[in-house]
C-alpha positions in Angstrom: 86.3 75.9 127.5 86.3 78.6 124.8 85.1 78.5 121.3 87.1 80.3 118.6 84.9 82.7 116.7 84.6 82.4 113.0 83.1 84.9 110.6 80.4 83.7 108.1 81.6 82.6 104.7 81.2 85.4 102.2 78.3 86.3 99.9 78.1 87.4 96.3 76.8 91.0 95.8 76.2 92.3 92.1 77.9 95.7 92.0 77.3 96.3 88.3 76.0 94.4 85.3 78.0 91.1 85.1 80.3 92.2 88.0 80.0 90.8 91.5 81.9 91.2 94.7 82.4 88.3 97.1 82.3 90.0 100.5 83.8 88.5 103.7 82.7 91.0 106.3 83.6 92.7 108.5 86.9 92.4 106.7 89.6 92.0 109.3 92.7 89.9 109.2 92.4 87.1 106.5 88.8 88.0 105.7 89.4 89.2 102.2 87.0 90.0 99.4 87.1 88.6 95.9 85.7 89.8 92.6 83.7 88.0 89.8 83.7 89.4 86.2 81.5 87.6 83.8 82.5 87.1 80.1 80.7 85.3 77.3 82.9 82.2 77.7 83.1 82.1 81.4 84.3 84.0 84.5 87.3 86.0 85.6 88.0 85.7 89.4 89.8 88.5 91.4 91.7 86.7 94.4 90.8 83.5 96.0 90.4 83.8 99.8 92.6 82.6 102.7 91.4 79.1 103.4 90.4 76.1 101.3 86.9 76.2 102.8 86.3 79.8 102.0 87.7 79.3 98.5 85.3 76.5 98.0 82.4 78.7 99.3 83.6 81.3 96.6 83.6 78.6 93.9 80.2 77.3 94.8 78.8 80.8 94.8 80.2 81.5 91.4 79.1 78.2 90.1 75.6 78.9 91.3 75.3 81.9 89.0 75.6 79.4 86.2 77.6 81.8 84.0 80.2 79.3 82.8 83.6 78.0 84.0 86.1 80.0 86.0 88.8 80.4 83.3 91.1 82.9 84.8 92.1 84.0 88.3 93.8 87.4 89.0 96.0 87.7 92.1 96.1 91.3 93.2 99.3 90.7 95.4 101.1 87.8 97.0 99.6 87.6 100.6 98.1 84.3 101.6 94.7 85.6 102.4 94.3 86.5 98.7 96.2 83.6 97.1 95.9 80.4 99.3 92.7 79.5 97.5 94.3 79.4 94.2 94.5 75.6 94.5 90.8 75.3 94.5 90.5 76.8 91.0 93.8 75.6 89.1 93.9 73.6 87.1 92.2 74.4 84.9 92.0 78.2 85.6 95.2 80.1 84.7 96.6 82.6 87.3 97.5 86.1 86.2 99.6 88.4 88.4 102.4 90.9 88.4 105.8 89.5 87.7 107.0 90.1 91.3 104.0 88.1 92.7 105.3 84.6 92.1 108.6 85.0 93.7 107.0 86.8 96.6 104.6 83.9 97.0 107.2 81.4 96.9 109.5 83.3 99.4 106.5 83.7 101.8 105.3 80.1 101.4 102.6 79.2 103.9 104.2 81.4 106.5 101.0 83.4 107.1 99.6 80.3 108.8 102.1 80.6 111.7 100.6 83.9 112.8 97.2 82.3 113.3 97.7 78.5 113.9 94.1 78.1 115.1 92.5 79.1 111.8 91.3 76.0 109.8 93.4 76.6 106.8 92.7 73.3 105.0 95.1 71.5 102.8 96.5 74.5 101.0 98.8 73.8 98.1 100.5 77.0 97.0 99.7 77.6 93.3 101.9 80.3 91.7 100.9 82.5 88.7 101.1 81.0 85.3 100.8 84.4 83.3 102.7 87.5 84.5 103.2 91.1 83.4 105.3 94.1 84.3 103.2 97.2 84.0 99.8 96.7 82.4 97.8 93.8 80.9 94.4 93.8 79.1 91.9 90.9 79.1 89.2 91.1 76.5 85.9 89.5 77.7 83.7 89.8 74.6 83.1 93.5 74.2 84.3 94.1 77.8 87.8 95.3 78.5 89.4 94.4 81.9 92.6 96.2 82.6 95.2 95.2 85.1 97.5 97.9 86.4 100.6 97.4 88.5 100.5 100.3 91.1 103.0 99.0 93.7 104.8 99.5 95.9 101.9 100.4 97.9 100.3 97.6 100.3 103.1 95.4 98.8 105.6 95.8 95.9 103.5 93.7 93.6 100.0 95.4 93.9 97.7 95.1 90.9 94.3 96.7 90.5 91.6 95.4 88.1 89.8 98.1 86.3 86.6 97.6 84.4 86.1 100.9 82.5 82.7 100.3 80.9 81.1 99.8 84.4 83.4 102.2 86.3 84.3 99.5 88.8 87.7 99.1 90.3 88.9 96.1 92.2 91.7 97.8 94.3 93.1 94.8 96.2 94.6 96.0 99.6 95.6 99.4 98.2 92.4 100.5 99.9 90.5 98.7 102.7 87.2 100.6 103.3 86.4 100.6 107.0 89.7 99.0 107.9 93.0 100.4 108.9 95.5 100.6 105.9 98.4 98.3 106.2 101.7 99.1 104.4 104.3 97.3 106.5 105.4 95.3 103.5 104.9 98.0 100.9 105.3 101.8 101.1 103.6 104.8 102.6 104.8 107.2 99.9 104.2 104.7 97.2 100.6 104.3 98.4 100.0 107.9 98.3 101.2 108.0 94.7 99.1 104.9 93.9 96.0 106.5 95.4 96.6 109.7 93.4 96.7 107.5 90.3 93.6 105.6 91.2 91.6 108.7 91.9 92.1 109.6 88.3 90.5 106.4 87.0 86.9 107.8 87.4 85.7 104.8 89.4 82.1 105.0 90.8 82.4 101.7 92.6 85.5 100.6 94.5 85.9 97.1 95.9 88.8 97.0 98.3 90.7 93.8 99.4 88.9 93.9 102.8 85.9 95.8 104.1 82.8 97.2 102.4 82.1 98.3 98.9 82.9 101.9 98.5 82.8 104.9 96.3 85.9 107.1 95.3 85.9 108.8 98.5 87.9 105.9 100.0 91.0 107.2 98.1 91.1 110.5 100.1 90.1 108.7 103.3 93.0 106.4 102.9 95.4 109.2 101.9 94.3 111.1 105.0 95.4 108.2 107.3 98.7 107.8 105.5 99.5 111.6 105.7 98.9 111.3 109.4 101.2 108.3 109.7 104.0 110.3 108.1 103.5 113.2 110.3 103.6 111.0 113.3 106.7 109.2 112.0 108.5 112.6 111.4 107.7 113.7 114.9 108.9 110.4 116.5 112.2 110.4 114.5 112.8 113.9 115.6 112.2 113.1 119.3 114.3 109.9 119.2 111.3 107.6 119.8 110.8 104.1 118.5 107.7 103.4 116.3 106.1 101.6 119.2 106.6 104.5 121.6 105.4 107.0 119.1 102.2 104.9 118.6 101.8 104.8 122.3 102.2 108.6 122.6 99.8 109.3 119.9 97.1 106.7 120.1 94.7 106.1 117.2 93.8 109.8 116.8 90.7 110.1 114.6 91.2 106.8 113.1 90.4 104.6 116.1 87.1 103.4 114.6 88.8 101.6 111.8 89.0 97.9 112.1 92.4 96.6 113.2 93.8 99.8 114.4 96.9 98.3 115.9 98.4 98.3 112.4 99.5 101.7 113.2 102.6 100.4 114.6 103.5 98.4 111.4 102.8 101.5 109.3 105.1 103.6 111.6 107.9 101.0 111.0 107.5 101.5 107.3 107.3 105.3 107.5 110.3 105.4 109.8 112.4 103.4 107.2 111.3 105.8 104.4 112.3 108.9 106.4 115.5 107.7 107.8 116.8 105.7 104.7 115.8 107.6 101.7 118.5 105.8 99.8 116.6 102.5 99.9 114.0 101.6 97.3 110.4 101.9 98.3 109.3 98.6 99.6 112.7 97.5 100.9 112.8 94.6 103.3 112.4 95.2 107.1 111.7 93.1 110.2 108.1 92.1 109.5 107.7 89.6 112.3 109.3 92.0 114.8 106.7 94.6 113.8 103.9 92.1 114.2 105.1 91.4 117.7 105.1 95.1 118.5 101.5 95.3 117.1 100.5 92.7 119.5 102.2 94.5 122.4 100.4 97.7 121.4 97.1 96.0 121.3 97.6 95.0 125.0 99.4 91.8 124.6 96.3 90.1 123.1 96.8 88.0 120.0 95.6 89.9 116.8 91.9 88.9 116.1 91.6 86.7 113.1 88.1 85.1 112.5 88.8 83.3 109.2 
């Protein structure tokens, strides 16, 4: 008899005055981070975790601060590990996201759960955004300004980062994943490089990625270095007539094997191949996501991808 491993529920860490990160380490599949930004009349939440139990743990941790109600939830993108917990907070909280997020959430539904059926997801009810924007939106929390910037396509097409300029804190969603392998299968390699260049100009001192540890601005170049390597591998693979899976098998993980979930290389190569061979398509164009996941499993030795949510 075997027991499925489960990572501990997250903990709040104050990263700046009135700004907290809810960290779910080590940060692998579905162990996402969240953010808490305190205002005079309540709290703004950045993302809501993958399962009902984890969202409830986040809610309890925030309520334990006794800083007022959770009035607003920001979704950084549509993936279930960042939005399935919305139902724990709304109503009464409003959900703010990019205008593409709602349609992408509706199209994906609860499909993420089929990848890891043994996870205790809870009774998830998909709650879509109630307030949307196209390029940029500002929330005013007393004297504190909270800026929302659309930077996709990067990790997905709808990526939003949350910038708190008076504290130099950036909640970057899954555009950066400190200590974890970047994942751009449903977004864009080239778009991510452009987004990273843009984010590096914000002047952030503290970066909270969608997974992994709290970082500094060095994470932008670390992520870009990996993505440039993926593009180089893809160009070599295309020139040699190899599939993404065979290219990954030939290269291995290179200097990036120490990052969490390195099998994502195969998915990233699928995206890079599409961008190299079909430059006529928009960045973030659809491809066979489930097929790429199957090849990631194959590349990882046929073992199911590890998810400890």
